[in-house]
Residue frames relative to the residue before (quaternion, step in Angstrom):
aa qw qx qy qz dx dy dz
M 1.0000 0.0000 0.0000 0.0000 0.00 0.00 0.00
Q 0.4004 -0.7374 0.5019 0.2098 3.54 -0.92 0.94
S 0.3664 -0.7105 0.5565 0.2263 3.51 -1.05 0.78
H 0.2419 -0.7855 0.5558 0.1246 3.57 -0.94 0.88
T 0.4132 0.6983 -0.4846 0.3267 3.56 1.16 0.48
I 0.4214 -0.6796 0.5403 0.2620 3.52 -1.21 0.55
D 0.2719 -0.7686 0.5615 0.1412 3.53 -0.76 1.07
K 0.5185 -0.5969 0.5039 0.3477 3.51 -1.23 0.52
S 0.1979 -0.7725 0.5933 0.1101 3.54 -1.16 0.65
S 0.1697 -0.7475 0.6320 0.1142 3.47 -1.25 0.49
F 0.1314 -0.8016 0.5813 0.0473 3.55 -0.88 0.94
T 0.2212 -0.7364 0.6219 0.1484 3.51 -1.13 0.68
L 0.1273 -0.8012 0.5833 0.0408 3.54 -0.81 1.04
P 0.5436 -0.5780 0.4808 0.3732 3.56 -1.16 0.50
A 0.6837 -0.5281 0.3249 0.3848 3.56 -1.17 0.64
D 0.6653 0.5071 -0.3254 0.4409 3.63 0.90 -0.82
E 0.6635 0.4847 -0.3077 0.4797 3.60 1.07 -0.67
V 0.5870 0.5474 -0.3668 0.4703 3.59 1.13 -0.58
L 0.6298 0.5299 -0.3300 0.4623 3.57 1.02 -0.76
V 0.6304 0.5197 -0.3297 0.4731 3.58 1.02 -0.77
V 0.6457 0.5156 -0.3185 0.4646 3.59 0.92 -0.90
R 0.6760 0.4903 -0.2993 0.4616 3.59 0.87 -0.90
R 0.6403 0.5202 -0.3231 0.4636 3.58 1.01 -0.81
L 0.6608 0.4919 -0.2994 0.4815 3.58 0.98 -0.85
K 0.6059 0.5607 -0.3479 0.4443 3.57 1.04 -0.76
R 0.6806 0.4654 -0.2884 0.4868 3.58 0.92 -0.89
H 0.6754 0.5192 -0.2947 0.4329 3.56 0.86 -1.02
L 0.7499 0.3809 -0.1990 0.5029 3.58 0.94 -0.91
R 0.3476 -0.7700 0.4619 0.2702 3.56 1.35 -0.08
L 0.2945 0.7468 -0.5278 0.2774 3.51 0.87 1.04
K 0.5589 -0.6535 0.4127 0.3004 3.57 -1.18 0.57
S 0.8261 0.1018 -0.0181 0.5540 3.58 1.05 -0.67
N 0.6226 -0.5193 0.4333 0.3936 3.50 -1.33 0.32
T 0.5970 0.5752 -0.3480 0.4378 3.56 1.12 -0.69
E 0.6352 0.5227 -0.3290 0.4638 3.59 1.02 -0.77
V 0.6039 0.5442 -0.3565 0.4605 3.58 1.06 -0.68
V 0.6772 0.4849 -0.2875 0.4729 3.58 0.89 -0.95
R 0.6400 0.5238 -0.3307 0.4546 3.61 0.95 -0.84
R 0.6717 0.4927 -0.3006 0.4644 3.56 0.89 -0.94
A 0.6379 0.5289 -0.3252 0.4556 3.58 0.99 -0.84
L 0.6595 0.5049 -0.3088 0.4635 3.59 0.96 -0.82
R 0.6454 0.5060 -0.3219 0.4731 3.60 0.97 -0.81
E 0.6592 0.5088 -0.3076 0.4604 3.58 0.96 -0.88
L 0.6464 0.5154 -0.3147 0.4663 3.58 0.99 -0.83
E 0.6529 0.5056 -0.3117 0.4699 3.56 0.95 -0.85
A 0.6492 0.5081 -0.3137 0.4712 3.60 0.97 -0.84
K 0.6375 0.5257 -0.3275 0.4582 3.58 0.99 -0.80
I 0.6508 0.5061 -0.3144 0.4707 3.58 0.94 -0.86
D 0.6423 0.5180 -0.3200 0.4657 3.60 0.97 -0.84
R 0.6510 0.5075 -0.3158 0.4678 3.61 0.97 -0.83
E 0.6515 0.5125 -0.3192 0.4592 3.58 0.98 -0.81
K 0.6297 0.5195 -0.3303 0.4739 3.59 1.03 -0.78
L 0.6653 0.5039 -0.2968 0.4640 3.57 0.91 -0.95
R 0.6350 0.5287 -0.3215 0.4625 3.58 0.99 -0.85
A 0.6545 0.5044 -0.3084 0.4713 3.59 0.98 -0.84
Q 0.6453 0.5134 -0.3207 0.4660 3.60 1.01 -0.77
F 0.6426 0.5086 -0.3199 0.4754 3.59 1.00 -0.79
Q 0.6542 0.5141 -0.3193 0.4537 3.56 0.95 -0.84
E 0.6449 0.5162 -0.3170 0.4660 3.57 0.97 -0.85
A 0.6592 0.4977 -0.3040 0.4747 3.58 0.94 -0.89
S 0.6354 0.5378 -0.3256 0.4484 3.57 1.00 -0.81
L 0.6549 0.5084 -0.3112 0.4645 3.57 0.96 -0.86
L 0.6439 0.5119 -0.3242 0.4672 3.59 1.00 -0.78
V 0.6566 0.5049 -0.3108 0.4662 3.59 0.94 -0.88
R 0.6354 0.5283 -0.3379 0.4506 3.59 0.96 -0.80
K 0.6445 0.5254 -0.3219 0.4527 3.56 0.95 -0.89
V 0.6665 0.4886 -0.2981 0.4777 3.59 0.90 -0.92
N 0.6469 0.5264 -0.3231 0.4474 3.60 0.95 -0.85
R 0.6353 0.5220 -0.3326 0.4618 3.59 0.98 -0.79
Q 0.6513 0.5061 -0.3149 0.4696 3.57 0.98 -0.85
D 0.6534 0.5108 -0.3105 0.4644 3.58 0.94 -0.88
M 0.6600 0.5059 -0.3086 0.4618 3.58 0.92 -0.85
A 0.6317 0.5191 -0.3321 0.4703 3.57 1.02 -0.78
D 0.6436 0.5122 -0.3161 0.4728 3.60 1.00 -0.81
L 0.6622 0.4933 -0.3074 0.4730 3.59 0.95 -0.85
D 0.6220 0.5417 -0.3462 0.4469 3.60 0.99 -0.73
R 0.6450 0.5101 -0.3303 0.4633 3.60 1.00 -0.72
T 0.6622 0.4967 -0.3199 0.4609 3.59 0.97 -0.76
V 0.6090 0.5352 -0.3485 0.4703 3.60 1.10 -0.67
G 0.6442 0.5311 -0.3072 0.4568 3.54 1.04 -0.80
D 0.6895 0.4513 -0.2670 0.4996 3.58 1.18 -0.55
D 0.4187 -0.7223 0.4360 0.3361 3.57 1.32 0.09
L 0.4167 0.7081 -0.4689 0.3241 3.57 1.06 0.74
A 0.6702 0.4996 -0.3077 0.4544 3.57 1.16 -0.34
């Protein structure tokens, strides 16, 4: 039977990345290096979600533009027939 518990993890970072974590810890006034990593992960996840949402809006916008062009072309024909 598989366990569904979350295990603790430990990561080893190269020295230059540890320096970045420590610098961010001081700059952000966080209590631990772990908090720096947690915040970075949340920010990365939020950024990905925003990019997905932006792509969905762009796709919807393109579809609406296409429909609007078709509708305008149809209306232009009716104006030409003096029906509008």
